[in-house]
Z-matrix of the N, CA and C atoms (Angstrom, degrees):
N
C 1 1.473
C 2 1.522 1 107.53
N 3 1.352 2 116.33 1 171.36
C 4 1.453 3 117.64 2 -167.48
C 5 1.519 4 114.54 3 -153.81
N 6 1.328 5 113.77 4 162.72
C 7 1.451 6 122.42 5 171.16
C 8 1.507 7 108.65 6 -106.45
N 9 1.353 8 115.98 7 114.19
C 10 1.462 9 119.23 8 -168.86
C 11 1.534 10 109.72 9 -126.02
N 12 1.314 11 117.20 10 130.01
C 13 1.458 12 123.26 11 170.14
C 14 1.505 13 110.21 12 -82.07
N 15 1.314 14 117.97 13 128.70
C 16 1.473 15 121.40 14 -176.64
C 17 1.544 16 109.92 15 -117.74
N 18 1.317 17 114.94 16 132.82
C 19 1.456 18 120.35 17 -175.12
C 20 1.551 19 108.02 18 -131.07
N 21 1.347 20 115.88 19 129.03
C 22 1.481 21 123.20 20 178.63
C 23 1.513 22 107.33 21 -134.68
N 24 1.370 23 115.15 22 114.23
C 25 1.492 24 121.02 23 -178.40
C 26 1.508 25 111.49 24 -134.39
N 27 1.311 26 118.50 25 23.99
C 28 1.464 27 121.18 26 -173.13
C 29 1.500 28 115.34 27 -81.23
N 30 1.345 29 117.98 28 -2.57
C 31 1.469 30 121.51 29 178.10
C 32 1.551 31 108.60 30 -134.65
N 33 1.334 32 115.86 31 -161.53
C 34 1.477 33 119.14 32 179.36
C 35 1.513 34 110.86 33 -68.31
N 36 1.354 35 116.77 34 -17.77
C 37 1.478 36 120.45 35 -178.85
C 38 1.506 37 109.84 36 -89.24
N 39 1.352 38 113.98 37 128.70
C 40 1.467 39 120.91 38 172.34
C 41 1.510 40 108.00 39 -99.77
N 42 1.323 41 119.06 40 115.96
C 43 1.455 42 121.78 41 -171.61
C 44 1.509 43 110.52 42 -133.45
N 45 1.338 44 113.61 43 131.31
C 46 1.487 45 119.68 44 -178.01
C 47 1.532 46 107.07 45 -134.39
N 48 1.330 47 118.27 46 135.20
C 49 1.481 48 120.72 47 178.81
C 50 1.509 49 109.93 48 -142.12
N 51 1.295 50 114.51 49 166.16
C 52 1.474 51 122.46 50 173.89
C 53 1.533 52 106.04 51 -121.58
N 54 1.310 53 117.18 52 129.39
C 55 1.446 54 122.99 53 178.65
C 56 1.523 55 110.66 54 -118.14
N 57 1.315 56 114.93 55 138.27
C 58 1.466 57 119.89 56 173.49
C 59 1.513 58 109.50 57 -117.06
N 60 1.260 59 116.95 58 123.60
C 61 1.490 60 122.40 59 179.51
C 62 1.552 61 109.75 60 54.01
N 63 1.325 62 117.86 61 38.00
C 64 1.462 63 120.17 62 175.80
C 65 1.488 64 114.96 63 85.50
N 66 1.327 65 119.31 64 -0.71
C 67 1.429 66 121.90 65 179.58
C 68 1.501 67 111.13 66 -117.56
N 69 1.329 68 117.76 67 132.25
C 70 1.445 69 122.18 68 -177.82
C 71 1.483 70 112.57 69 -66.58
N 72 1.367 71 115.91 70 131.93
C 73 1.497 72 119.85 71 -179.16
C 74 1.516 73 109.79 72 -110.95
N 75 1.340 74 117.35 73 -26.03
C 76 1.502 75 119.23 74 178.21
C 77 1.483 76 109.08 75 -155.45
N 78 1.368 77 116.35 76 154.06
C 79 1.436 78 121.42 77 -174.18
C 80 1.532 79 111.55 78 -150.92
N 81 1.320 80 117.61 79 139.47
C 82 1.438 81 122.09 80 175.43
C 83 1.548 82 107.61 81 -134.40
N 84 1.337 83 116.38 82 129.29
C 85 1.468 84 119.57 83 -175.82
C 86 1.532 85 110.85 84 -141.25
N 87 1.335 86 115.01 85 153.19
C 88 1.444 87 122.17 86 172.05
C 89 1.501 88 110.82 87 -145.86
N 90 1.334 89 116.33 88 138.08
C 91 1.461 90 121.33 89 177.81
C 92 1.490 91 110.63 90 -117.46
N 93 1.390 92 117.41 91 26.35
C 94 1.382 93 123.25 92 -175.95
C 95 1.527 94 114.42 93 -91.33
N 96 1.348 95 114.62 94 42.92
C 97 1.446 96 116.42 95 175.25
C 98 1.520 97 112.24 96 96.09
N 99 1.296 98 114.02 97 176.20
C 100 1.469 99 119.76 98 -171.77
C 101 1.548 100 111.11 99 -90.77
N 102 1.312 101 113.20 100 73.37
C 103 1.448 102 121.40 101 177.00
C 104 1.547 103 107.60 102 -113.79
N 105 1.322 104 115.65 103 36.42
C 106 1.432 105 120.80 104 -172.22
C 107 1.542 106 114.01 105 -63.75
N 108 1.332 107 116.00 106 -34.28
C 109 1.456 108 118.62 107 -175.61
C 110 1.511 109 111.07 108 -61.78
N 111 1.344 110 116.78 109 -33.15
C 112 1.481 111 119.49 110 178.07
C 113 1.530 112 110.91 111 -86.38
N 114 1.299 113 116.60 112 -40.29
C 115 1.489 114 118.00 113 -171.29
C 116 1.501 115 115.95 114 -74.67
N 117 1.354 116 116.22 115 -35.82
C 118 1.487 117 117.77 116 -172.30
C 119 1.538 118 112.42 117 -59.56
N 120 1.334 119 116.11 118 -42.71
C 121 1.480 120 119.85 119 178.06
C 122 1.544 121 112.22 120 -65.89
N 123 1.317 122 114.05 121 -39.28
C 124 1.478 123 120.01 122 179.17
C 125 1.534 124 110.10 123 -63.56
N 126 1.321 125 116.69 124 -46.09
C 127 1.458 126 121.93 125 -179.13
C 128 1.547 127 111.24 126 -63.41
N 129 1.311 128 116.52 127 -42.62
C 130 1.457 129 119.15 128 177.87
C 131 1.510 130 110.78 129 -61.08
N 132 1.302 131 116.94 130 -47.05
C 133 1.470 132 120.22 131 179.93
C 134 1.488 133 111.78 132 -61.87
N 135 1.353 134 118.88 133 -42.31
C 136 1.470 135 121.72 134 179.62
C 137 1.476 136 110.63 135 -64.14
N 138 1.305 137 120.25 136 -43.77
C 139 1.481 138 122.89 137 -176.16
C 140 1.532 139 109.38 138 -65.75
N 141 1.346 140 116.63 139 -45.01
C 142 1.456 141 117.93 140 -179.73
C 143 1.517 142 111.19 141 -62.78
N 144 1.330 143 116.04 142 -40.99
C 145 1.447 144 120.09 143 179.99
C 146 1.535 145 113.08 144 -65.28
N 147 1.348 146 114.42 145 -46.37
C 148 1.489 147 120.12 146 -178.76
C 149 1.512 148 110.14 147 -65.37
N 150 1.316 149 118.76 148 -37.12
C 151 1.470 150 124.20 149 -177.64
C 152 1.513 151 112.67 150 -83.77
N 153 1.362 152 115.36 151 -6.94
C 154 1.457 153 121.48 152 -178.49
C 155 1.544 154 110.09 153 57.85
N 156 1.324 155 113.78 154 43.68
C 157 1.477 156 121.67 155 179.05
C 158 1.525 157 108.79 156 -111.38
N 159 1.296 158 119.65 157 127.34
C 160 1.436 159 125.07 158 173.96
C 161 1.539 160 107.75 159 -77.54
N 162 1.321 161 118.10 160 143.04
C 163 1.485 162 119.31 161 177.41
C 164 1.518 163 110.06 162 -53.82
N 165 1.316 164 118.86 163 -35.75
C 166 1.433 165 121.51 164 -179.41
C 167 1.498 166 114.19 165 -67.98
N 168 1.369 167 118.64 166 -16.03
C 169 1.406 168 123.66 167 177.96
C 170 1.493 169 112.52 168 -75.14
N 171 1.318 170 116.25 169 -20.36
C 172 1.463 171 121.14 170 -179.02
C 173 1.534 172 109.24 171 -66.12
N 174 1.368 173 115.94 172 143.37
C 175 1.423 174 121.14 173 177.17
C 176 1.540 175 111.63 174 -93.90
N 177 1.350 176 116.45 175 -24.21
C 178 1.437 177 119.62 176 -177.31
C 179 1.521 178 108.66 177 -166.74
N 180 1.331 179 115.44 178 165.65
C 181 1.471 180 123.04 179 174.97
C 182 1.498 181 107.50 180 -121.16
N 183 1.330 182 118.59 181 124.72
C 184 1.457 183 122.95 182 179.24
C 185 1.580 184 108.48 183 -109.82
N 186 1.339 185 113.72 184 143.55
C 187 1.470 186 118.39 185 -179.16
C 188 1.534 187 108.53 186 -136.66
N 189 1.353 188 115.56 187 142.61
C 190 1.425 189 119.65 188 171.94
C 191 1.534 190 108.83 189 -70.08
N 192 1.329 191 118.34 190 122.53
C 193 1.447 192 120.56 191 -170.91
C 194 1.552 193 114.15 192 -91.68
N 195 1.326 194 115.25 193 -5.13
C 196 1.478 195 117.15 194 -177.79
C 197 1.534 196 111.48 195 109.86
N 198 1.319 197 114.88 196 179.13
C 199 1.431 198 129.69 197 8.22
C 200 1.554 199 112.11 198 -75.87
N 201 1.314 200 115.39 199 163.09
C 202 1.446 201 121.59 200 179.99
C 203 1.500 202 110.83 201 170.20
N 204 1.318 203 115.36 202 -156.49
C 205 1.411 204 122.71 203 179.75
C 206 1.510 205 111.97 204 -62.84
N 207 1.331 206 116.46 205 128.73
C 208 1.500 207 119.18 206 -179.36
C 209 1.534 208 111.20 207 -57.85
N 210 1.301 209 116.78 208 -49.91
C 211 1.438 210 120.44 209 -179.36
C 212 1.518 211 113.25 210 -65.02
N 213 1.301 212 117.02 211 -44.79
C 214 1.479 213 121.05 212 179.11
C 215 1.539 214 111.10 213 -61.91
N 216 1.285 215 117.56 214 -43.24
C 217 1.465 216 121.48 215 179.63
C 218 1.524 217 109.61 216 -63.72
N 219 1.298 218 116.76 217 -43.69
C 220 1.524 219 119.46 218 179.45
C 221 1.490 220 110.20 219 -60.26
N 222 1.292 221 118.67 220 -40.71
C 223 1.457 222 121.62 221 -177.49
C 224 1.532 223 110.37 222 -66.38
N 225 1.313 224 115.67 223 -48.99
C 226 1.483 225 120.57 224 -178.41
C 227 1.491 226 112.12 225 -63.32
N 228 1.302 227 116.64 226 -47.28
C 229 1.468 228 120.70 227 -175.75
C 230 1.545 229 109.91 228 -70.01
N 231 1.312 230 116.83 229 -41.60
C 232 1.466 231 118.33 230 177.63
C 233 1.507 232 113.42 231 -61.76
N 234 1.351 233 114.92 232 -41.60
C 235 1.467 234 119.42 233 177.64
C 236 1.544 235 111.29 234 -63.99
N 237 1.300 236 116.94 235 -45.89
C 238 1.483 237 121.62 236 178.97
C 239 1.511 238 110.80 237 -61.03
N 240 1.330 239 118.85 238 -42.78
C 241 1.442 240 122.39 239 179.89
C 242 1.528 241 110.01 240 -65.33
N 243 1.306 242 116.61 241 -38.52
C 244 1.476 243 119.64 242 178.99
C 245 1.508 244 110.32 243 -63.38
N 246 1.353 245 118.12 244 -44.41
C 247 1.445 246 120.87 245 177.76
C 248 1.557 247 110.82 246 -62.20
N 249 1.286 248 117.35 247 -41.89
C 250 1.442 249 120.61 248 179.53
C 251 1.514 250 112.64 249 -61.82
N 252 1.355 251 115.99 250 -42.44
C 253 1.482 252 120.10 251 175.26
C 254 1.492 253 111.27 252 -61.21
N 255 1.325 254 115.93 253 -47.93
C 256 1.488 255 117.81 254 -173.97
C 257 1.503 256 113.61 255 -72.18
N 258 1.317 257 117.20 256 -32.63
C 259 1.489 258 120.39 257 -177.45
C 260 1.516 259 112.56 258 -98.54
N 261 1.315 260 115.23 259 -6.25
C 262 1.502 261 119.55 260 -177.47
C 263 1.549 262 109.55 261 58.10
N 264 1.306 263 115.57 262 48.67
C 265 1.452 264 123.25 263 176.41
C 266 1.527 265 110.87 264 -112.60
N 267 1.332 266 118.29 265 154.09
C 268 1.461 267 120.33 266 176.90
C 269 1.506 268 113.81 267 -72.03
N 270 1.290 269 117.95 268 152.20
C 271 1.435 270 125.96 269 175.73
C 272 1.516 271 111.02 270 -103.52
N 273 1.353 272 114.86 271 128.51
C 274 1.475 273 121.33 272 177.58
C 275 1.516 274 108.37 273 -114.71
N 276 1.299 275 118.05 274 136.87
C 277 1.465 276 121.01 275 -179.37
C 278 1.530 277 108.33 276 -121.40
N 279 1.362 278 114.18 277 130.09
C 280 1.443 279 122.73 278 -177.46
C 281 1.490 280 109.17 279 -119.85
N 282 1.331 281 119.82 280 131.06
C 283 1.427 282 121.33 281 176.80
C 284 1.535 283 112.67 282 -59.84
N 285 1.307 284 115.95 283 132.07
C 286 1.511 285 118.24 284 -173.02
C 287 1.528 286 111.10 285 -65.78
N 288 1.378 287 117.53 286 -30.10
C 289 1.450 288 117.95 287 178.59
C 290 1.516 289 111.34 288 -78.42
N 291 1.333 290 118.46 289 -31.68
C 292 1.429 291 121.71 290 171.06
C 293 1.526 292 111.06 291 -59.49
N 294 1.351 293 114.36 292 -43.89
C 295 1.489 294 119.73 293 -178.87
C 296 1.512 295 110.03 294 -66.45
N 297 1.346 296 118.28 295 -38.29
C 298 1.434 297 120.34 296 -179.46
C 299 1.555 298 110.65 297 -66.05
N 300 1.330 299 114.97 298 -39.81
C 301 1.482 300 119.83 299 174.53
C 302 1.500 301 111.58 300 -61.94
N 303 1.321 302 116.58 301 -37.83
C 304 1.458 303 122.11 302 178.56
C 305 1.522 304 112.21 303 -63.33
N 306 1.331 305 116.19 304 -35.72
C 307 1.489 306 120.16 305 177.44
C 308 1.560 307 109.44 306 -63.66
N 309 1.343 308 116.53 307 -44.08
C 310 1.439 309 121.48 308 179.96
C 311 1.521 310 109.70 309 -62.20
N 312 1.324 311 117.93 310 -43.85
C 313 1.497 312 120.17 311 -179.68
C 314 1.528 313 110.66 312 -64.38
N 315 1.348 314 117.19 313 -40.79
C 316 1.462 315 120.28 314 -179.52
C 317 1.534 316 110.26 315 -65.85
N 318 1.359 317 115.07 316 -39.62
C 319 1.473 318 116.31 317 179.88
C 320 1.526 319 113.11 318 -66.56
N 321 1.346 320 113.62 319 -31.84
C 322 1.501 321 115.27 320 177.90
C 323 1.547 322 107.91 321 -71.85
N 324 1.309 323 117.42 322 -41.38
C 325 1.444 324 120.02 323 179.66
C 326 1.555 325 112.15 324 -60.69
N 327 1.322 326 113.57 325 -32.63
C 328 1.474 327 119.43 326 -178.64
C 329 1.544 328 113.17 327 -83.89
N 330 1.330 329 116.65 328 -3.39
C 331 1.462 330 121.64 329 -179.70
C 332 1.538 331 113.36 330 82.08
N 333 1.335 332 117.67 331 8.65
C 334 1.461 333 120.42 332 -178.86
C 335 1.517 334 110.52 333 -81.63
N 336 1.302 335 116.39 334 -32.23
C 337 1.457 336 122.82 335 -176.52
C 338 1.511 337 110.84 336 -104.91
N 339 1.356 338 116.91 337 134.78
C 340 1.435 339 122.40 338 179.17
C 341 1.519 340 109.60 339 -117.39
N 342 1.350 341 116.90 340 115.32
C 343 1.422 342 119.57 341 176.53
C 344 1.548 343 106.83 342 -136.84
N 345 1.305 344 115.33 343 121.85
C 346 1.493 345 122.00 344 178.44
C 347 1.521 346 111.29 345 -63.25
N 348 1.326 347 115.23 346 137.63
C 349 1.485 348 119.72 347 -179.02
C 350 1.535 349 111.48 348 56.69
N 351 1.314 350 116.16 349 46.02
C 352 1.465 351 124.11 350 -175.82
C 353 1.539 352 110.25 351 -51.84
N 354 1.324 353 116.44 352 -46.76
C 355 1.457 354 119.45 353 -175.66
C 356 1.529 355 115.34 354 -58.75
N 357 1.319 356 116.28 355 -25.48
C 358 1.454 357 122.66 356 178.50
C 359 1.519 358 112.80 357 -94.69
N 360 1.342 359 117.59 358 -7.13
C 361 1.424 360 120.80 359 -170.18
C 362 1.568 361 113.55 360 -69.67
N 363 1.288 362 114.71 361 153.68
C 364 1.449 363 123.54 362 170.80
C 365 1.528 364 109.16 363 -109.43
N 366 1.303 365 116.44 364 126.37
C 367 1.481 366 118.79 365 -177.80
C 368 1.542 367 108.68 366 -102.23
N 369 1.331 368 113.38 367 132.23
C 370 1.463 369 119.76 368 -179.73
C 371 1.499 370 113.01 369 -126.83
N 372 1.401 371 116.31 370 85.95
C 373 1.450 372 120.10 371 178.02
C 374 1.513 373 107.70 372 -69.40
N 375 1.357 374 115.78 373 143.22
C 376 1.469 375 121.55 374 -177.89
C 377 1.512 376 109.73 375 -134.23
N 378 1.308 377 115.41 376 131.43
C 379 1.492 378 121.87 377 174.40
C 380 1.498 379 106.49 378 -110.65
N 381 1.313 380 116.01 379 132.22
C 382 1.487 381 121.02 380 -175.18
C 383 1.530 382 109.57 381 -66.14
N 384 1.352 383 114.87 382 133.64
C 385 1.461 384 121.51 383 177.41
C 386 1.540 385 109.02 384 -121.40
N 387 1.331 386 115.41 385 23.32
C 388 1.473 387 123.58 386 177.59
C 389 1.559 388 111.54 387 78.96
N 390 1.308 389 114.17 388 158.04
C 391 1.468 390 122.55 389 -177.08
C 392 1.536 391 108.25 390 48.21
N 393 1.318 392 119.26 391 -132.26
C 394 1.465 393 121.81 392 -178.68
C 395 1.534 394 110.18 393 -102.37
N 396 1.300 395 117.44 394 27.69
C 397 1.473 396 119.85 395 -179.61
C 398 1.539 397 108.92 396 -110.16
N 399 1.350 398 112.59 397 144.89
C 400 1.467 399 118.92 398 176.74
C 401 1.518 400 107.78 399 -138.57
N 402 1.334 401 113.85 400 158.56
C 403 1.483 402 122.44 401 167.92
C 404 1.544 403 103.76 402 -96.23
N 405 1.343 404 117.13 403 126.19
C 406 1.444 405 118.29 404 -174.24
C 407 1.515 406 110.08 405 -147.24
N 408 1.357 407 115.07 406 163.52
C 409 1.432 408 124.44 407 176.64
C 410 1.552 409 107.42 408 -159.13
N 411 1.317 410 118.17 409 148.93
C 412 1.443 411 124.20 410 -179.09
C 413 1.510 412 109.55 411 -101.70
N 414 1.322 413 116.32 412 136.27
C 415 1.454 414 124.18 413 176.34
C 416 1.534 415 110.82 414 -130.59
N 417 1.321 416 117.53 415 152.51
C 418 1.453 417 118.76 416 168.03
C 419 1.502 418 107.86 417 -86.03
N 420 1.287 419 118.19 418 -178.83
C 421 1.464 420 120.44 419 -174.89
C 422 1.538 421 111.92 420 -80.60
N 423 1.316 422 117.77 421 2.85
C 424 1.474 423 120.48 422 172.92
C 425 1.511 424 108.40 423 -98.53
N 426 1.337 425 117.93 424 -1.07
C 427 1.440 426 120.89 425 -179.31
C 428 1.502 427 116.56 426 88.58
N 429 1.336 428 116.44 427 10.99
C 430 1.481 429 122.68 428 -176.35
C 431 1.557 430 107.40 429 -89.44
N 432 1.313 431 116.35 430 123.13
C 433 1.460 432 122.49 431 -179.99
C 434 1.527 433 110.17 432 -64.46
N 435 1.363 434 115.37 433 136.67
C 436 1.462 435 121.59 434 177.27
C 437 1.504 436 114.26 435 -102.43
N 438 1.323 437 116.48 436 -9.25
C 439 1.480 438 121.64 437 176.78
C 440 1.528 439 106.51 438 -158.31
N 441 1.330 440 113.19 439 -177.10
C 442 1.501 441 119.89 440 178.87
C 443 1.523 442 109.11 441 -87.58
N 444 1.325 443 113.71 442 158.52
C 445 1.487 444 120.02 443 170.80
C 446 1.483 445 109.97 444 -58.36
N 447 1.314 446 120.12 445 139.54
C 448 1.444 447 121.99 446 179.74
C 449 1.523 448 111.89 447 -148.00
N 450 1.329 449 115.52 448 154.54
C 451 1.485 450 120.82 449 170.68
C 452 1.538 451 105.62 450 -95.06
N 453 1.320 452 115.66 451 118.03
C 454 1.461 453 119.91 452 -176.39
C 455 1.507 454 113.74 453 -116.06
N 456 1.315 455 116.71 454 126.75
C 457 1.448 456 120.67 455 168.20
C 458 1.500 457 109.01 456 -85.00
N 459 1.344 458 118.55 457 110.92
C 460 1.458 459 122.52 458 -168.28
C 461 1.516 460 111.72 459 -75.40
N 462 1.353 461 111.76 460 128.77
C 463 1.509 462 118.29 461 168.30
C 464 1.523 463 104.21 462 -143.23
N 465 1.315 464 116.21 463 -173.88
C 466 1.457 465 121.40 464 -172.97
C 467 1.509 466 113.87 465 -65.66
N 468 1.332 467 117.47 466 -16.84
C 469 1.451 468 121.87 467 178.19
C 470 1.514 469 116.67 468 -94.80
N 471 1.330 470 114.99 469 -5.32
C 472 1.476 471 119.42 470 -176.90
C 473 1.526 472 111.07 471 -58.01
N 474 1.314 473 116.64 472 136.84
C 475 1.480 474 124.99 473 176.86
C 476 1.519 475 111.69 474 56.77
N 477 1.356 476 118.35 475 26.39
C 478 1.445 477 121.21 476 -175.40
C 479 1.540 478 110.94 477 -61.73
N 480 1.320 479 119.51 478 -33.25
C 481 1.484 480 121.07 479 178.84
C 482 1.507 481 111.87 480 -61.87
N 483 1.307 482 116.48 481 -31.28
C 484 1.485 483 120.64 482 179.11
C 485 1.554 484 110.76 483 -86.80
N 486 1.338 485 114.25 484 -42.78
C 487 1.452 486 117.99 485 -176.48
C 488 1.557 487 112.63 486 -68.72
N 489 1.351 488 117.90 487 -21.63
C 490 1.445 489 121.87 488 179.59
C 491 1.549 490 110.42 489 -82.38
N 492 1.274 491 119.41 490 0.15
C 493 1.473 492 121.57 491 -179.26
C 494 1.511 493 111.97 492 -82.67
N 495 1.315 494 118.17 493 -0.15
C 496 1.479 495 122.04 494 177.08
C 497 1.490 496 111.80 495 61.61
N 498 1.330 497 116.75 496 34.35
C 499 1.445 498 122.22 497 176.81
C 500 1.529 499 106.44 498 -115.65
N 501 1.336 500 117.91 499 152.43
C 502 1.458 501 118.62 500 176.84
C 503 1.545 502 109.14 501 -55.57
N 504 1.325 503 116.66 502 128.52
C 505 1.464 504 121.54 503 -179.37
C 506 1.517 505 105.66 504 -115.61
N 507 1.347 506 114.65 505 107.49
C 508 1.466 507 121.91 506 -168.73
C 509 1.541 508 109.49 507 -107.53
N 510 1.321 509 116.17 508 122.29
C 511 1.477 510 119.63 509 179.89
C 512 1.513 511 109.84 510 -113.91
N 513 1.336 512 114.77 511 145.81
C 514 1.452 513 118.41 512 -176.81
C 515 1.544 514 107.39 513 -163.68
N 516 1.317 515 116.19 514 172.11
C 517 1.482 516 122.53 515 -176.86
C 518 1.525 517 108.51 516 103.85
N 519 1.308 518 115.25 517 171.80
C 520 1.456 519 119.24 518 -173.70
C 521 1.510 520 114.84 519 -71.32
N 522 1.318 521 117.15 520 -4.72
C 523 1.470 522 119.52 521 174.52
C 524 1.522 523 114.77 522 -103.58
N 525 1.310 524 115.80 523 -0.12
C 526 1.473 525 117.69 524 -169.81
C 527 1.499 526 114.30 525 -87.36
N 528 1.292 527 120.23 526 -30.72
C 529 1.495 528 121.12 527 -174.54
C 530 1.519 529 110.50 528 -59.07
N 531 1.353 530 117.53 529 -42.72
C 532 1.457 531 120.07 530 -177.39
C 533 1.520 532 111.54 531 -68.40
N 534 1.299 533 119.12 532 -13.51
C 535 1.435 534 123.81 533 -177.62
C 536 1.533 535 113.34 534 -96.28
N 537 1.320 536 115.77 535 -17.23
C 538 1.481 537 121.30 536 -170.46
C 539 1.527 538 114.36 537 -54.91
N 540 1.320 539 116.63 538 -43.70
C 541 1.484 540 119.98 539 -177.62
C 542 1.504 541 113.12 540 -78.00
N 543 1.342 542 117.13 541 -20.63
C 544 1.459 543 121.26 542 -177.55
C 545 1.542 544 112.24 543 -85.54
N 546 1.344 545 115.02 544 -36.39
C 547 1.450 546 119.92 545 -177.59
C 548 1.544 547 108.35 546 -91.25
N 549 1.337 548 114.19 547 92.92
C 550 1.497 549 119.68 548 -176.57
C 551 1.480 550 111.29 549 -60.79
N 552 1.321 551 115.28 550 131.12
C 553 1.482 552 120.07 551 178.15
C 554 1.490 553 113.60 552 92.08
N 555 1.305 554 116.91 553 -14.60
C 556 1.500 555 120.01 554 -176.85
C 557 1.569 556 108.28 555 -72.37
N 558 1.352 557 115.33 556 142.98
C 559 1.433 558 119.74 557 176.39
C 560 1.521 559 109.21 558 -103.60
N 561 1.366 560 116.89 559 116.01
C 562 1.448 561 121.98 560 -179.22
C 563 1.516 562 109.61 561 -89.97
N 564 1.340 563 116.16 562 131.53
C 565 1.452 564 121.19 563 173.29
C 566 1.498 565 111.27 564 -128.63
N 567 1.323 566 115.89 565 153.16
C 568 1.441 567 119.91 566 -175.44
C 569 1.563 568 109.42 567 -88.67
N 570 1.300 569 115.65 568 101.42
C 571 1.471 570 124.35 569 174.30
C 572 1.497 571 109.00 570 -138.02
N 573 1.326 572 116.98 571 130.44
C 574 1.478 573 121.24 572 -176.72
C 575 1.507 574 110.00 573 -112.75
N 576 1.359 575 116.13 574 153.57
C 577 1.441 576 120.53 575 174.78
C 578 1.539 577 110.73 576 -56.27
N 579 1.345 578 117.24 577 139.94
C 580 1.457 579 120.58 578 -175.33
C 581 1.525 580 108.79 579 -155.90
N 582 1.306 581 115.37 580 148.86
C 583 1.471 582 120.43 581 174.98
C 584 1.505 583 112.37 582 -64.23
N 585 1.340 584 116.75 583 -21.90
C 586 1.476 585 118.91 584 -179.87
C 587 1.529 586 110.64 585 -63.05
N 588 1.313 587 117.82 586 -27.04
C 589 1.479 588 121.50 587 176.75
C 590 1.534 589 112.77 588 -67.51
N 591 1.290 590 116.76 589 -18.60
C 592 1.452 591 120.00 590 -178.90
C 593 1.529 592 111.90 591 -80.98
N 594 1.324 593 118.16 592 -25.32
C 595 1.466 594 123.03 593 -165.12
C 596 1.515 595 113.51 594 -51.35
N 597 1.339 596 116.06 595 -59.49
C 598 1.485 597 120.04 596 -176.79
C 599 1.529 598 112.16 597 -69.46
N 600 1.312 599 115.49 598 -39.09
C 601 1.461 600 119.04 599 -179.17
C 602 1.541 601 111.40 600 -67.58
N 603 1.344 602 116.60 601 -38.14
C 604 1.435 603 119.76 602 175.87
C 605 1.539 604 112.71 603 -64.51
N 606 1.293 605 115.07 604 -39.29
C 607 1.444 606 120.29 605 177.12
C 608 1.539 607 110.66 606 -62.02
N 609 1.360 608 115.54 607 -42.57
C 610 1.470 609 119.12 608 178.12
C 611 1.530 610 110.29 609 -61.73
N 612 1.348 611 117.09 610 -42.20
C 613 1.468 612 120.79 611 178.89
C 614 1.517 613 109.74 612 -63.58
N 615 1.308 614 116.85 613 -41.45
C 616 1.464 615 120.67 614 -179.59
C 617 1.521 616 111.35 615 -64.79
N 618 1.302 617 117.37 616 -42.35
C 619 1.468 618 122.15 617 -178.18
C 620 1.519 619 112.13 618 -66.98
N 621 1.299 620 117.22 619 -30.61
C 622 1.494 621 121.62 620 -178.73
C 623 1.536 622 110.67 621 -96.29
N 624 1.300 623 118.77 622 3.35
C 625 1.438 624 120.91 623 178.36
C 626 1.519 625 116.55 624 73.10
N 627 1.336 626 113.77 625 19.95
C 628 1.464 627 118.82 626 -178.07
C 629 1.505 628 113.15 627 -84.86
N 630 1.343 629 114.76 628 76.73
C 631 1.482 630 121.61 629 -178.99
C 632 1.524 631 110.02 630 -103.71
N 633 1.328 632 114.14 631 166.23
C 634 1.453 633 120.99 632 -177.54
C 635 1.498 634 112.05 633 -106.03
N 636 1.294 635 115.89 634 153.89
C 637 1.470 636 121.70 635 173.96
C 638 1.570 637 107.08 636 -77.12
N 639 1.289 638 116.29 637 111.00
C 640 1.462 639 120.77 638 -171.47
C 641 1.555 640 111.02 639 -60.56
N 642 1.354 641 114.88 640 -37.55
C 643 1.454 642 119.08 641 -177.44
C 644 1.550 643 113.90 642 -66.37
N 645 1.339 644 117.47 643 -34.82
C 646 1.407 645 121.72 644 -172.17
C 647 1.506 646 117.14 645 -111.24
N 648 1.320 647 116.69 646 -9.40
C 649 1.474 648 119.48 647 -176.35
C 650 1.569 649 110.06 648 -64.04
N 651 1.297 650 115.18 649 137.34
C 652 1.454 651 121.43 650 174.96
C 653 1.549 652 109.25 651 -131.95
N 654 1.295 653 117.54 652 152.90
C 655 1.494 654 120.25 653 176.45
C 656 1.516 655 111.29 654 -59.77
N 657 1.318 656 115.97 655 159.44
C 658 1.449 657 121.75 656 175.82
C 659 1.546 658 106.91 657 -95.54
N 660 1.349 659 115.70 658 95.01
C 661 1.426 660 120.63 659 -174.79
C 662 1.527 661 112.49 660 -77.97
N 663 1.321 662 117.62 661 -31.18
C 664 1.463 663 125.85 662 -174.54
C 665 1.494 664 113.39 663 74.37
N 666 1.321 665 117.11 664 -44.64
C 667 1.413 666 122.07 665 177.65
C 668 1.538 667 110.52 666 -123.81
N 669 1.322 668 118.51 667 146.19
C 670 1.444 669 119.66 668 176.62
C 671 1.528 670 112.19 669 -67.56
N 672 1.355 671 113.08 670 145.83
C 673 1.454 672 120.79 671 176.92
C 674 1.524 673 108.31 672 -70.81
N 675 1.342 674 115.12 673 127.63
C 676 1.500 675 118.76 674 -179.42
C 677 1.512 676 108.98 675 -109.69
N 678 1.304 677 115.24 676 127.02
C 679 1.507 678 121.63 677 177.44
C 680 1.514 679 106.78 678 -95.32
N 681 1.326 680 116.73 679 124.19
C 682 1.446 681 121.20 680 178.12
C 683 1.532 682 109.62 681 -102.74
N 684 1.342 683 115.02 682 147.51
C 685 1.462 684 120.17 683 -179.75
C 686 1.505 685 109.21 684 -94.19
N 687 1.342 686 116.47 685 131.39
C 688 1.441 687 122.55 686 179.20
C 689 1.540 688 109.34 687 -62.80
N 690 1.339 689 114.59 688 137.93
C 691 1.466 690 118.76 689 176.06
C 692 1.515 691 113.12 690 -90.15
N 693 1.329 692 116.09 691 -0.18
C 694 1.441 693 120.54 692 178.99
C 695 1.547 694 110.05 693 -72.96
N 696 1.329 695 115.96 694 140.92
C 697 1.462 696 119.71 695 176.36
C 698 1.518 697 108.66 696 -80.88
N 699 1.332 698 117.29 697 126.29
C 700 1.470 699 120.70 698 -178.99
C 701 1.499 700 110.91 699 -84.37
N 702 1.294 701 118.49 700 -23.67
C 703 1.489 702 122.20 701 -176.83
C 704 1.538 703 109.69 702 -128.96
């Protein structure tokens, strides 16, 4: 078992936690905009200090690998890699949609979340990709993926193969609210991306030796970053 620092910065939420043996022991989060470059280091320092944990006591650093915001992912992964280099600790990468689904499962286990016919439900975490597009993946309530991660432009036919199964179709994440009225029959619940979703999955990765090559690891962007040219006249 292990003491793992967990970092999730793939959305507007900057979230840092410390997990011991797969269970979260401390957490610091902010949803006050994309100021992750400044906040992530402050949060890590505060959590270590409050928990009386030395950086060298950590067994590994886990990071949400995406998909998500290009800038947010770059910040979180770069920070995690820097810590791993400096502390000589292994890097663990957790899919951000897997982690979001894990938050929903933990909330249900804790009695916070109410979903009828939970055991039959399909969970669809969604990360906003602007306009009517989301990054999404379907899981059962045991956390087993039912399809591949995809970038979906949402319309009335989206995920129809799953929604037609007459099972509860539960959508959540920062991309889900805008889809609730379009996806007939879908159940929208308020769950946000969080480092706490990394805790158990990071422990599993650590136990099985599933670490990343620090020199070559890159976030899972899913789509290429597109640079747009301003139409404003500079002169």
